[in-house]
C-alpha positions, 0 to 999 in steps of 0.5 A, a space after each residue: 217613261 209611263 208617267 209621261 203618257 198623259 202629259 199635256 201637249 204644251 208640257 211634252 212640248 216644253 220637255 222636248 225643247 229642253 232636251 234639244 237645247 240641252 243635248 244639241 239635238 235629239 232623234 225622234 225614236 229617243 223622244 218616243 222612249 222617254 216620253 212614252 208616245 207614239 212616233 206620230 205624236 213626237 213628229 207632230 210636236 216637232 212640226 209645232 215646235 219648227 213653226 214657232 221657230 225655236 228648233 229646226 227638224 232634221 231627218 230623224 230628229 231635230 236640233 237647236 235653232 241658233 239665233 242671231 243677237 238681233 233676233 226678235 220673235 213676235 208676241 205670238 210666237 212666244 206665247 206658245 212656249 213655257 206656258 206652265 211655267 208662265 202661269 207658274 211665275 205669274 201666280 208667284 209674282 202677283 203675291 208680291 203686288 200690294 192693293 193700292 200700289 203704283 206697278 209697272 208691267 213691261 212688254 212681253 208674254 209673262 208680264 201679259 200672263 201676270 196681268 190676268 192674275 192682277 185684275 182683280 187686285 184693288 186700286 192699283 195704278 198700272 203703267 205699262 208699255 205693252 198693248 196686250 197687257 193694257 188689254 187685259 185690264 181693259 177687257 176685264 172692265 168691259 166684262 165686269 162693268 164700272 167697279 170700285 177699285 178696278 185698276 187705273 191703267 196708264 199706257 205709254 205711246 211709242 212705236 209698236 215693236 213685234 213683242 207688241 210693246 210701245 217703244 222710242 222717245 214718246 214711251 221714254 218720255 212718258 216714262 221718265 215723268 213717272 215713279 212706281 213702287 214696283 217694275 214687273 219686267 219680261 226679258 228676252 235673256 239674262 245672264 251674269 255677264 250680259 245682265 238683262 238684254 234685248 235684241 231691239 234697240 229702242 226697246 232696251 232704252 225703254 226698258 232702261 227708263 223703266 228700270 230707272 223709274 221703279 224702286 223696286 225691280 223684279 224680273 219675271 223670266 222662265 229658266 229658258 231665258 238664263 243664258 241668252 244674250 240679246 244684242 243690247 244689255 240695259 241692266 246689270 243684275 245688281 239693278 234687279 231686286 228679285 228674280 221670279 222664275 220656274 222650277 226648271 232652273 238648275 240647281 247650280 244656276 240658282 246658287 249663281 243667281 242667289 249670289 246677286 239678287 233674290 230669287 223666287 222659285 214658283 211653287 217652292 218656299 221663298 227663302 228670301 221672304 223675310 229680306 
């Protein structure tokens, strides 16, 4: 397809990964025709995706990696995936934040992207169990110096996970004593049957506390998280007020989700805006 020739590498790799997951495997020559690029380009893309652990190279092509429900990728591995989708989701989610409110941001690469969108929102109180999210706000304050309206950041204690979240009894106790207006929650997986889930048992318990302490729960998750089920469920879909996702989510899945909660698709009109 000639319109794909000028795609950025991360956009091209996202298309490749979607194709591999959707079809259960693809051949290099099929991808070169579909994307309008050379064999060498496709092979470099497959090498990069294989290093991230999201697909497995086989002779002549690639197949999906079948992950155990206990597999938890690290922050760096996840940060290179679905970059455009995460940025779009972050921008849409930022529009749900009211200046002067108390919000919570869980760990994850999508909440990390959201944090960058929120550094200039005045008078926020930000509760987070993410080292990476806290660093975004602290770095912004170091760059600009003390300023009126800068966010107040409350970082929970706890044990650090591969995704750079702080979890465990210390984090749970700190979160249980707090109350915030909106929780923005990144997830490992989401489905109708399992709800929200994670491969990390301690993180599941900390996420339960975050959900319990929030007046509203907003899940920020790209379309690849739909249908993924981790080891431990920590919330049902009925406990979520809003899901902010990207345009890659299939139409039939959108209808299914909309039966349970408000759906916001980044870059598209928000039909539930008046709810």
